[in-house]
N, CA and C of each residue as an Amber inpcrd file, in Angstrom:
protein
   441
  85.7470000  69.0750000 117.8550000  85.1630000  69.5860000 116.5800000
  84.1590000  70.8820000 116.6010000  84.2740000  71.8240000 115.9740000
  83.2930000  72.9990000 115.8850000  82.4410000  73.0440000 114.7990000
  81.0470000  73.1350000 115.0390000  80.2020000  73.1600000 113.9000000
  79.5640000  74.3380000 113.8420000  79.4630000  75.0420000 112.8380000
  78.4700000  76.4710000 112.4830000  79.1420000  77.2320000 113.5420000
  80.2380000  77.4510000 113.6280000  81.0550000  78.6440000 114.1340000
  81.1420000  79.6980000 113.3310000  80.8050000  80.9540000 114.1130000
  80.9540000  82.1130000 113.5150000  82.1850000  82.7860000 113.8240000
  83.0430000  83.1220000 112.9540000  84.5280000  83.6100000 113.2280000
  84.6400000  84.7050000 113.0090000  83.6560000  85.5460000 112.4450000
  83.8360000  87.0570000 112.0950000  83.9150000  87.8790000 113.4920000
  85.1500000  88.7990000 112.9700000  85.7080000  89.5790000 114.1680000
  86.1220000  88.8990000 115.5890000  86.6580000  87.7470000 115.2830000
  87.2070000  86.9310000 116.7090000  88.5930000  87.5570000 116.9510000
  88.9210000  87.6850000 118.0470000  90.1140000  88.2020000 118.3330000
  91.1790000  87.1040000 118.6910000  92.2530000  87.5300000 118.1360000
  93.7120000  86.7770000 118.4150000  93.5370000  85.3510000 117.6200000
  92.4870000  85.3010000 116.5850000  92.9030000  84.0340000 115.8860000
  93.9590000  83.7820000 115.2670000  94.8440000  84.6590000 115.0770000
  96.1990000  84.3550000 114.3340000  97.1130000  83.6620000 115.4870000
  96.4260000  83.4690000 116.5320000  97.4820000  82.8920000 117.5840000
  97.0790000  81.5860000 117.9290000  96.1330000  80.8680000 117.3530000
  95.7540000  79.5730000 117.9290000  96.5140000  78.5510000 117.0160000
  96.6690000  77.4510000 117.3680000  97.3900000  76.4910000 116.8220000
  96.3020000  75.5880000 115.9550000  96.1970000  75.9470000 114.9240000
  95.0880000  75.4200000 113.8220000  95.5800000  73.9080000 113.4300000
  96.8350000  73.5150000 113.5720000  97.0770000  72.2440000 113.2650000
  96.7070000  72.0090000 112.0420000  96.2360000  70.7870000 111.4720000
  95.9720000  70.5500000 110.0080000  94.4680000  70.9250000 109.6650000
  93.8890000  72.1380000 109.9000000  92.5770000  72.6870000 109.6700000
  92.7460000  73.7720000 108.7380000  91.3170000  74.0090000 108.2540000
  91.3830000  75.0280000 107.2090000  91.9200000  76.4890000 107.7670000
  91.7990000  76.1030000 108.8470000  92.1070000  77.6270000 109.7230000
  93.7520000  77.8760000 109.8910000  94.5360000  76.8950000 109.3780000
  95.9490000  77.0210000 109.1900000  96.3270000  77.8310000 107.9340000
  95.5020000  78.1020000 106.9230000  95.7660000  78.8400000 105.8000000
  95.3560000  80.2750000 105.9710000  96.4860000  81.1480000 105.9220000
  96.0310000  82.6850000 106.2470000  94.8400000  83.1920000 105.5740000
  94.7180000  82.8850000 104.2910000  93.6170000  83.3150000 103.3790000
  92.2940000  82.8110000 103.9110000  92.2590000  81.4450000 104.3290000
  90.9190000  81.1000000 104.9600000  90.7080000  82.1510000 106.5930000
  91.9000000  82.2950000 107.0810000  91.6140000  82.9580000 108.4320000
  91.0430000  84.3960000 108.1030000  91.5580000  84.6990000 107.1180000
  91.0840000  86.3920000 106.5530000  89.8450000  86.4260000 106.1080000
  89.5070000  85.3900000 105.4970000  88.3450000  85.2560000 104.7100000
  86.9570000  85.0000000 106.1650000  87.2660000  84.1770000 107.0060000
  86.1580000  84.1690000 107.9730000  86.1180000  85.0470000 109.0720000
  87.4400000  85.8430000 109.3890000  87.4590000  87.0180000 110.2110000
  86.6890000  88.3200000 109.4780000  87.0020000  88.4650000 108.5090000
  86.4270000  89.6680000 107.6180000  84.7530000  89.5460000 106.8800000
  84.8580000  88.3750000 106.6320000  83.7940000  88.1430000 105.7570000
  83.6200000  88.6730000 104.5990000  84.9000000  89.1650000 104.0640000
  85.0020000  90.0610000 102.6030000  85.6460000  89.0560000 101.6870000
  84.5780000  88.4030000 101.1060000  84.8070000  87.4590000  99.9790000
  83.9710000  87.5290000  98.7080000  83.0440000  88.6180000  98.6830000
  82.3160000  88.8220000  97.7720000  82.9610000  89.2690000  96.6940000
  82.7310000  88.6130000  95.3760000  83.3980000  89.0480000  94.1780000
  84.5780000  88.3790000  94.0750000  85.1090000  87.6600000  94.9000000
  86.2850000  86.8630000  94.8150000  86.1240000  85.2570000  94.5740000
  87.1760000  84.8320000  93.8760000  86.9490000  83.4910000  93.6340000
  87.8870000  82.7010000  94.7310000  87.3320000  81.8490000  95.6430000
  88.3180000  81.0940000  96.5890000  87.5990000  79.7470000  96.3350000
  87.4920000  79.3040000  95.1300000  87.2100000  77.8690000  94.8890000
  88.2800000  76.8960000  95.3820000  89.6770000  77.2820000  94.9360000
  90.7220000  76.4940000  95.1560000  90.9280000  76.2330000  96.7430000
  90.2110000  76.9690000  97.8180000  90.3230000  76.4090000  99.1740000
  89.3750000  75.3080000  99.5100000  88.4650000  75.1120000  98.6590000
  87.6320000  73.9060000  98.9120000  88.5770000  72.5930000  98.5890000
  89.7380000  72.7960000  97.9050000  90.5480000  71.2570000  97.6360000
  91.6600000  71.2930000  98.9630000  91.5920000  72.1380000  99.9470000
  92.6070000  72.0050000 101.1830000  92.2760000  70.7070000 101.7590000
  90.9660000  70.0550000 102.0950000  90.7980000  68.8640000 102.6200000
  91.4980000  67.8510000 101.9980000  91.1230000  67.4630000 100.7590000
  91.9410000  66.4740000 100.0250000  93.3190000  66.5160000 100.0760000
  94.0510000  67.6240000 100.2600000  95.4510000  67.7390000 100.1480000
  95.8340000  67.0240000 101.6740000  95.1640000  67.6100000 102.6490000
  95.3840000  67.2580000 104.0240000  95.3500000  65.6640000 104.1750000
  94.2300000  65.2320000 103.6640000  94.1270000  63.9530000 103.7770000
  95.4090000  63.1510000 103.1960000  95.5310000  63.4650000 102.1000000
  96.7780000  62.6150000 101.2400000  98.1650000  62.9280000 101.4630000
  98.4800000  64.0570000 102.2910000  99.7660000  64.4640000 102.3490000
 100.0890000  64.5120000 103.8730000  99.4220000  64.4820000 104.6720000
  99.4120000  64.4170000 106.0580000 100.0630000  65.5240000 106.7290000
 101.4000000  65.1590000 107.2420000 102.2250000  66.2890000 107.6940000
 102.7490000  67.3840000 107.0480000 103.0070000  66.9980000 105.5960000
 103.3660000  67.8810000 104.6330000 102.2650000  68.9610000 104.0590000
 101.2090000  68.4140000 104.6750000  99.8780000  69.4030000 104.3190000
 100.1490000  70.7810000 104.2930000 100.7670000  71.3650000 105.6190000
 100.8440000  72.7080000 105.7970000 101.9040000  73.3250000 104.9760000
 103.1720000  72.5460000 104.5740000 103.9670000  73.1570000 103.6590000
 103.5660000  73.1580000 102.2700000 102.6820000  72.2730000 101.8570000
 102.2460000  72.2420000 100.6290000 101.2900000  73.3560000 100.4290000
 100.1450000  73.5600000 101.1820000  99.3270000  74.5830000 101.3140000
  99.9730000  75.9150000 101.3880000 101.0760000  76.1460000 102.1820000
 101.7330000  77.4170000 102.2980000 102.3910000  77.8000000 100.9880000
 102.9000000  76.7260000 100.3030000 103.4870000  76.9870000  98.8650000
 102.6380000  77.1380000  97.9360000 101.4870000  76.5490000  97.8790000
 100.1950000  76.8390000  96.9390000  99.6940000  78.0400000  97.0620000
  99.7330000  78.4610000  98.1580000  99.1890000  80.1770000  98.4930000
 100.0530000  81.1170000  98.0020000 101.3880000  80.6540000  98.1550000
 102.7530000  81.7120000  97.7850000 102.7810000  81.7120000  96.4050000
 102.4260000  80.4680000  95.5890000 102.6230000  80.3580000  94.3240000
 101.3200000  81.3880000  93.6200000 100.1020000  81.2910000  94.3330000
  99.1290000  81.8900000  93.7600000  99.2180000  83.2340000  93.8500000
  99.7820000  83.9130000  94.9670000 100.2700000  85.2670000  95.3090000
 101.0070000  85.6200000  94.4110000 102.0850000  84.9230000  94.0490000
 103.0880000  85.5550000  93.1730000 102.5910000  85.6030000  91.7250000
 101.6690000  84.6810000  91.4260000 101.2100000  84.6680000  90.0620000
 100.4190000  85.7780000  89.6940000 100.1400000  86.6970000  90.7630000
  98.9310000  87.6360000  90.6250000 100.0870000  88.9640000  90.1890000
 101.2710000  88.8620000  90.0320000 102.1010000  89.9510000  89.6520000
 102.3800000  89.5660000  87.9180000 102.1310000  88.4460000  87.6790000
 102.2750000  88.1600000  86.1340000 101.1200000  88.7950000  85.2450000
 101.8460000  89.1970000  83.9500000 101.1120000  89.6970000  83.0390000
  99.5000000  88.9730000  83.1040000  98.5230000  89.5010000  82.3940000
  97.2140000  89.0620000  82.5860000  97.2320000  87.4160000  81.9600000
  97.3510000  87.6300000  80.8560000  97.4100000  86.2170000  80.2150000
  98.4590000  84.9750000  80.8010000  99.4790000  85.2210000  81.1450000
 100.2020000  84.2840000  81.9930000  99.5860000  84.1200000  83.4730000
  99.0350000  85.2500000  84.0650000  98.3680000  85.3410000  85.4070000
  97.1860000  84.1760000  85.2240000  96.4400000  84.3990000  84.3110000
  95.1920000  83.4150000  83.9470000  95.4560000  82.1210000  83.7280000
  96.6340000  81.8800000  83.0640000  97.0410000  80.2960000  82.8460000
  97.7600000  79.7790000  84.2260000  98.4630000  80.7650000  85.0820000
  99.0790000  80.2540000  86.1950000  97.8140000  79.6020000  87.0460000
  96.8480000  80.8990000  87.2960000  95.6800000  80.3200000  88.2040000
  94.9840000  79.3890000  87.8850000  94.8990000  78.8550000  86.3360000
  94.2480000  77.6650000  85.9500000  95.0090000  76.5490000  86.4630000
  96.3490000  76.5270000  86.1630000  97.2310000  75.5030000  86.4700000
  97.1100000  74.9080000  87.7670000  97.1730000  76.3370000  88.6500000
  97.3190000  75.9940000  90.2770000  95.9350000  75.3480000  90.5970000
  94.7820000  75.6720000  89.8020000  93.5540000  75.0400000  90.3230000
  93.4680000  73.4410000  89.7950000  94.1310000  73.1650000  88.6070000
  94.2600000  71.7710000  87.9880000  95.2320000  71.2310000  89.0950000
  96.2490000  71.8250000  89.6860000  97.0700000  71.0380000  90.4100000
  96.3950000  70.8160000  91.6320000  95.6460000  71.5190000  92.3430000
  95.1860000  71.4070000  93.6520000  93.9290000  70.3710000  93.5820000
  93.0980000  70.2880000  92.2930000  92.2690000  69.3920000  92.3440000
  92.8710000  67.8080000  92.1710000  94.0350000  67.9400000  91.6090000
  94.9130000  66.7220000  91.2750000  95.2580000  66.0940000  92.5140000
  95.7500000  67.2060000  93.5830000  96.4290000  66.8520000  94.6810000
  95.2310000  66.3710000  95.8060000  93.9140000  66.9540000  95.6490000
  92.9880000  66.5260000  96.5430000  92.0450000  65.2030000  96.1820000
  92.6700000  64.7100000  95.0110000  91.9550000  63.3060000  94.5950000
  92.2110000  62.2430000  95.4190000  91.4950000  61.3030000  95.5120000
  91.5560000  60.3080000  96.3740000  92.9360000  59.5330000  96.1030000
  93.1450000  59.4180000  94.7370000  94.3940000  58.7020000  94.4290000
  95.2460000  59.8700000  93.4500000  96.0650000  60.4280000  93.8780000
  96.6630000  61.4380000  93.1170000  97.4990000  60.6960000  92.1760000
  97.4770000  61.3180000  90.9560000  98.3950000  60.8540000  89.7280000
  99.7520000  61.6480000  89.8590000 100.7300000  61.2210000  90.2060000
 101.9780000  62.0740000  90.3720000 102.4140000  62.2730000  88.7480000
 102.4280000  61.5590000  87.7010000 102.4610000  62.1050000  86.1300000
 101.8410000  63.2510000  85.9860000 100.5840000  63.4460000  86.2740000
  99.5850000  64.7800000  86.1450000 100.0450000  65.6920000  87.0690000
 100.4550000  65.4050000  88.0480000 101.0370000  66.5720000  89.0690000
 102.2110000  66.9280000  88.4670000 103.0540000  65.9390000  88.1330000
 104.4480000  66.6370000  87.5660000 104.0930000  67.4090000  86.3030000
 103.3470000  67.0680000  85.5670000 102.9250000  68.0880000  84.3430000
 102.4870000  69.2160000  84.7180000 101.5810000  69.3010000  85.6340000
 101.2250000  70.7530000  86.1940000 102.2680000  71.7050000  86.6130000
 103.2640000  70.9180000  87.3590000 104.3140000  71.5560000  87.9900000
 105.2330000  71.9470000  86.7340000 105.5000000  71.2890000  85.8850000
 106.3330000  71.5630000  84.7540000 105.8880000  72.7860000  83.9720000
 104.2210000  72.5090000  83.8340000 103.9860000  74.2220000  83.1920000
 104.0470000  75.0960000  83.7840000 104.0470000  75.1690000  85.3780000
 104.4090000  76.4380000  85.9060000 105.7140000  76.8720000  86.0000000
 106.5390000  75.9920000  85.6720000 107.9390000  76.7130000  85.4070000
 107.9170000  77.1370000  84.1310000 107.3800000  76.4450000  83.0720000
 107.3660000  76.9750000  81.7540000 106.8530000  78.3300000  81.7770000
 105.5510000  78.7250000  82.4070000 104.9180000  79.7810000  82.5440000
 105.8890000  80.7310000  83.1920000 106.6160000  80.3620000  84.2990000
 107.6000000  81.4220000  84.9250000 108.6920000  82.0180000  83.9310000
 109.1550000  80.7920000  83.0030000 110.2810000  81.3340000  81.9870000
 109.4510000  82.2840000  81.0720000 108.2910000  82.2390000  80.8950000
 107.7320000  83.1380000  79.9010000 107.3420000  84.6550000  80.2970000
 107.5930000  84.6230000  81.5860000 107.4140000  85.9790000  81.9460000
 108.5890000  86.8860000  82.3330000 108.7090000  88.0390000  81.8250000
 109.8780000  88.9160000  81.7090000 110.1310000  89.0780000  83.2470000
 111.4390000  89.2370000  83.8280000 111.5940000  89.7500000  85.0210000
 112.2550000  88.4950000  85.8630000 112.4420000  88.6380000  87.0360000
 113.1520000  87.5990000  87.7100000 112.1860000  86.7500000  88.3990000
 111.9700000  85.6230000  87.8070000 110.9760000  84.6130000  88.3600000
 111.8230000  83.4830000  89.1570000 112.9200000  83.6340000  89.6380000
 113.6380000  82.9400000  90.3590000 112.9780000  82.2330000  91.8000000
 112.4080000  83.2660000  92.4210000 111.5880000  82.9310000  93.5180000
 110.5020000  81.8230000  93.2340000 109.6490000  82.3160000  92.5000000
 108.5010000  81.5880000  91.7710000 109.0540000  80.1310000  91.3190000
 109.9320000  80.1960000  90.7220000 110.4280000  78.6380000  90.3420000
 111.3320000  77.8720000  91.3810000 111.5100000  78.6720000  92.3930000
 112.1450000  77.8680000  93.6500000 110.9860000  77.3320000  94.3350000
 110.1360000  78.0880000  94.6760000 108.8440000  77.6170000  95.1980000
 108.1330000  76.4610000  94.4430000 108.1590000  76.4410000  93.0580000
 107.6690000  74.9600000  92.4740000 108.6450000  74.0660000  92.8330000
 109.9250000  74.2730000  92.6960000 110.8860000  73.2110000  93.0120000
 110.8020000  72.5070000  94.5010000 110.3110000  73.4900000  95.3270000
 110.3210000  73.3010000  96.9090000 108.9670000  72.5420000  96.8920000
 107.7240000  72.7700000  96.1580000 106.5370000  72.0140000  96.1460000
 106.8110000  70.6310000  95.6390000 107.3330000  70.4960000  94.3120000
 107.8910000  69.3250000  93.8840000 108.5480000  68.5710000  94.6660000
 109.6060000  68.9470000  95.6690000 110.1340000  67.8570000  96.6520000
 108.9820000  67.7590000  97.9370000 108.5270000  68.4050000  98.2660000
 107.2920000  68.0580000  99.1520000 106.6050000  67.2560000  98.6920000
 106.2560000  67.1540000  97.4690000 105.2270000  65.9330000  96.7660000
 105.6900000  64.8730000  96.6980000 106.9620000  64.7450000  96.7780000
 107.9920000  63.5930000  96.2240000 107.8570000  63.3950000  94.6330000
 107.7230000  64.1880000  93.9890000 107.7000000  64.1560000  92.3550000
 109.1890000  64.1600000  92.1640000 109.7300000  63.3670000  91.2260000
 110.9400000  63.3970000  90.8650000 111.4040000  64.7320000  90.0610000
 112.4060000  65.4640000  90.3750000 112.4760000  66.6170000  89.8150000
 112.8280000  66.7610000  88.3520000 113.2850000  65.5860000  87.9360000
 113.3970000  65.5370000  86.3170000 112.1240000  65.7020000  85.6250000
 111.2320000  65.3100000  86.2910000 109.6690000  65.4460000  85.7170000
 109.2680000  66.7920000  85.4390000 109.7750000  67.8470000  86.1000000
 109.4070000  69.1940000  85.9420000 110.5610000  70.0590000  85.1380000
 111.6570000  69.6640000  85.1040000 112.6600000  70.4070000  84.3550000
 112.3270000  70.4060000  82.9690000 112.6800000  71.7330000  82.3270000
 112.2360000  72.0230000  80.8440000 113.6320000  71.3890000  80.0440000
 113.0730000  71.1300000  78.7370000 114.3470000  70.5720000  77.9670000
 115.3840000  71.4670000  77.6290000
């Protein structure tokens, strides 16, 4: 275990095998390497430890999908982007809880699908990522399907 480690300007950090640590997330690696985080909200990164504790081996895939969804949401119009980010924050907090509520998680996933349908353009990749996340979390697919 490393404590009080300064990663800024570290070389070849992208080549390490981080396992199930914070450094598994590319956004965290970029943040610790560059130190360029001023004015950015990275609160959602605090939830990674709980996600890793609750979902073990699937945590890397879950974290990757959450990061991808967050990145994709940045292309949404402002109103939908804000709603998507709020929903992703709620989802991540729910996933990090000691006893995650599958019903609540399913409702957050369904809300993401609904947001994607409200955005004009091809949202099939975003929706596919939500479906893949649903499967990784073991949530029944019928909980996230729209009527």
